[in-house]
N, C-alpha and C positions, 0 to 999 in steps of 0.2 A: 694128833691127827684125828679129824672128825670121822665118825663112823657112818656107814650107810643108813643106819637107823636114825641118826640125827638129821640126815638129809631128807629122809622120808617124813620125819616128824615136822620138818620145816616146810614140807609141801613142795620141794623142788626136785624130788626124785621118786618115781613110781617103778618098782621092780618089774611090774607087768608090762607097762606101756613103754618103758625106757630100756628094756633089757638089751636091745640091739642097737640103740642109738649112740652109745658111747657117753651117755649123760653122767653115769657114775664116775667113769674115768676122767671126764672133764672136771667134775666137782672135786675129785681128789687132787687133780693137777692144780686147780685154783687154790685149794687148801694149802698145798705145798708152797705156793707162791706168797702165802701170808694173807690171803683175803679172808675176812671173817664170814661167819654164817649169815649174819644180818646183811652184809654187803651182797652176798650171793642171792639172798631172797629178794632184795631190792632190784638187783640186776635182772633176775628172772622175771619180775613183774614188769620191768621196762623192756623186756625182750632183748637184752644186751648181755646175757650171761656169757656167751662165747666171745664177746669183745672186751671183757673186763681187763684182761692182761694187756691187750693191745692199747686200750684207752689209757691205762696207767703209764705204759711205756711212752706213749705219744706226748702226754702232758704230765710229767711226774711232779710230785711235791704236793703239799697240802694246799687247799683252796682258801684264799684269803678273802676277808671282807673288803669292801671298797675303801674304808677308812684305813685298814691295815696296809693295803696296797699303796695308797697315797702316801702314807707315812714312810714306807720303805723306799718309794720313788723320790721322796723329798719334794713333792708337789702338793698343791691344794686338791681337795676332793673335787671341786668344780673342774679343775684342769684335767684330773684323771678321767672324769666322766666325759669330758670333751674328747680326749684321746680314744676312749672306748668307742664313742660314736663314730669318730673319724675312721677308725680301723674296721668298723663294722662288726664288733664283737658282741655276741649274744650269750645268754646264760647256757651253761652246759649242765648235764644231768647231775654231776657231782658237786655243783655249786651250793653254798649255804642258801637258805631260803631268802629270797629277795635280792640276791647277789648274782653276779655273772661268773664268779669263781676264778679270779685271777690267781696265778702262781707267783712265787717270789721272783722267778726268772722274768716273767712278763712285767712285773712291777719295776724291776731294775731297768728293763728295756724302755719302759715308758719314761723313766727319769732321763735316760740318754736321749730319747727322741725329743723330749721337752727342751733339753739344752740346745740341741741342734736347731729345732724349730724357732728358737728365740732369735736367731739371726735373720729371720724373715718376718714379713708382716703376718699378723694372726690369720687373716682370711686366706692368704696364699699358702701359708704353711699347712693350714687345715685341709685345703684343697689337695695339696700334694699327698698328705697322709691318707686321704680318701682313695687316691689312686693306688697307693701301696696296698691298702686294705682290700680294695677291689681286685687287684692283680693276684694277691695271695689267696683270696677267696676262690678265684677261678682255678688257680693251681690246685687248691684243696679239692674242689669239686671234680676236676679232671682226674686227679689221682685216685679218689674214692671210686669214681665211675670205672676207671681202668681195672681196679682190683675186683669190683663186684661183677663185671661182665667177663673178665678174662681169667679170673682165678676162682672166685667163690661160686660163680654160676656153674663152672665145670665140676667143682667138688660136690655141689648139691645134686647135679644130674647123675654123677657117679655113685651117689649114696654114701658119701664119706661120713665118718663119725663126727660128733660134735667136737670131740677133742682135736681131730684133724683140722676142722674149720678154725678152731680157736688158735691153734699153733700157726696156721697159715696167716691169720690176722697179725699175730705177734711178729712173725718173720717179716711181713710187709712193713711193719712199723720200723723194723731195723733198717730197712732200705731208706726210710725217710731220714733217719739219723745221718746216714752216709750222704744223702742228697743235700741236706742242709749245710754240711761242711764244705760242699763243693760249689755252692751257689755264688760265693764271693767273686771269683775270677769271671764268671759268666756275667754277673751284674756289672762289673767294671767294664767289660768289653762292650756291653750294650750301651752303657752311658757314653763311652768314647765314640761309638758309632753315631749316637744321637747328637753329640757335640759336632762331629764332622758334617753330618747332614745339615744341621742348622747353619754352620758356617757357609756351606755351599748355597744354601737357599736364602741367605740374608738379603734384604732389600737395600739396606744402607748401613752406615756405621753406627747409627743411633737407634734404628727401629728394632725392637725386640719382642713385638707381639705378632706381627704379620711376617710371613715368609712366602716365597714364590715356589709353588709345587705344581706338578702335574698330578691330578687326582683322577683315579679310575674306579669304575664299578663294572663287574661282570656278574650276571646272574644266569640261571638255568631255566629256560622256558619249558614247561611241562613237568617241572619237579613236583608241584602241588598235587597234580593228578596221580602221578605214579607213587608218590610217598604214601597216599592213602591205601594203595594196594599192597604195600610191603609189610612184612612182619617186622617186629622190632629188631632182631639181629640183622636182617637184610638192610633195613633203613640205617642202622648204626654203621654198618660196613660202607654203605654208599656215602654217608656224611664223612666218615673217616677218610675215604679216598678223595672226596672233594676238598676237604680241608687240607689234607696232606699235599695234594697236587698244587693247590693254590699257594700254600706256603713255600713249597720248593721252587715252583716256577717263578714266583714274584721275587724271591730272594736271589735266585740265580741271575735274574735280569738286572739286579742292582737296585731294586725297589723294596718297599716295605709293606707288609700286610698291616693295615690299620685296624681292621676288625672283620669278623665274619658274621653275617647276619642271615642265619638260615641257609638258603641256597644262593646267597650273594656274598661276594668278597669285595671289600673296599681296600684299595692300595694307593700308595703315593710314591713319587720319586722326584728328586730335585732336577733330574735330567729327563726332559720330555721323551727322548728316544728310548730310554730305559723303560718308561711307562708304556710306550707303544709295544716294545718287545714283550713285556710282561703280559699285556692284554692279549697280544696276538698268540702267545704260547698257551694262555689259558683257553682262548677260543678254540684253537686247533686241537688241543689236548682233549677237551671235553667233547668236541664234535666227533672225535675218532673213538673215544673210549666208552661213551654212553649213548647208545643209539635211541634211547627213550627220551632224552632231553637234548635241547639245542641251546647253546650259549648265545648271549648278546651282550654288548657292552657300550660304555660311554666314557669319554675322556675329556677333561677340561684342564686348562693351564692358566694360572694367575695367582693373585695374592690371597692367602688364606690365613685365618687366625689359628695358631697352634696352642692347644691347651690340654693338659692332662693326657698327652699321648694321642689326642684326637685332633681332627681338623674341622674347621667351621667356616662358613661364609658362603656367598653367592656362587663361587666357583665349585664348591663341594655340591651344593644343591643342583647346579647345572649339570654336573657330571652324572649325578644320580638320575635326573630327569631324562637325560639323553638315552639312558638304558631303556626307558619306557618308549622312546621314539624309535629305537632300533628294531629291525625285524630280526628273527632268529639268524644267527651266524653273521650278523653285521656289527661292526664296531664304529660308532659315530664319534667324531672328535670336533672340538671347536676350531674355528679358523685360527685363533690365537695359538693353539697347540700345534696345528699344522705348520704355521709360520715359524715356530720356535725350533724346529728341527729339520735339517736337510738329510738326515740319515734314513728317513722313512718316506714312503710315497703314498699320496692320498688322491682322491678324486672328489669333485664337488658333489654334494648330496642335497643341495637346495637350502631353503630357509624354512625353519620350523617354529610354529607357535608352541613354546614350551611352558608348561604349567608353572606359575609363579613368576614369570617374566613378561613384562609389558610389551616388549618389542620382539619381532621375529629374530631367531638366532640362526646365523649362517653356520652350516655344519659341513663336514667332509667325511668321507668314508675311508678308513685305513685299508690300504691295499697290500703293501709290502713293508717289511722291516729288514734291517741289516742282518746277515747271517750270524748265528751265535758263534 
């Protein structure tokens, strides 16, 4: 067991300034977990002393060089480097100099992904792996943000000790272990839902790039102005409510949130009526709950390119541009969408010169949707 004197000599503990911070208790706790004095000194320099145990629990095992990882995966170094780029992996603090610091578990995973990817063309397989990397990066960012704002921030405000903060980090990592084990059925469910959406939106027996969807956008007029007046916790809560309502309303209507872009939500549905219901619920919900902002929206229906979980093409661009044409609390739709559903009621809203389109676009305004 390392002594307080050794911690003092190493420059990571000062009895005068650290007497009430819990620093000594933290260092003794880390010592008991097998961390060396040199590792603690380096972590203190990196301002990550309290995260040492959590970091090790999150990604256990020695850090390998790229050549070692490639040999373990049974692939070439060039192939390994390509997978690293596709997944969006970057060096971590514990990595050897000039390396990103892969573990044996990651190397073995790369070998499996390489075998699966070999069934597809190189370009398309790499594109799919980028989507996976991007999705997990978003999950990682969201999880860390949740911990920092909802747990660590409270502990810091309450004046908790360094040891209390470190154990909170380690406990949170334990939740990650449980989460990882439970993701398989959720992934399978979402893949099946994607398959069924694609079947319903198919254009023909042979077309596999373009599909027919209703695409919608709803944004909040006035958000930019009020966001500049909000403090960080208030703005965070506002965005949480916006994103939560968008997700719940769109999903309940039978549509899918494609992405959230600041104060705007993009969604899609193979059923135009479902898209209208989703848009209407978004509009009425935000108009009632947030008196400082007013929603507006646009919907278009037609053939779109589906790639990487996103939608592309003139129909998407048109739906986005219609938002700019709408006044607050108005939902503009294309004539094609209005004609595709008899479940909703519309009224003519004229012809608009829409940016990016050479000819005027006939639009209608959504008035009523079928009851939920």
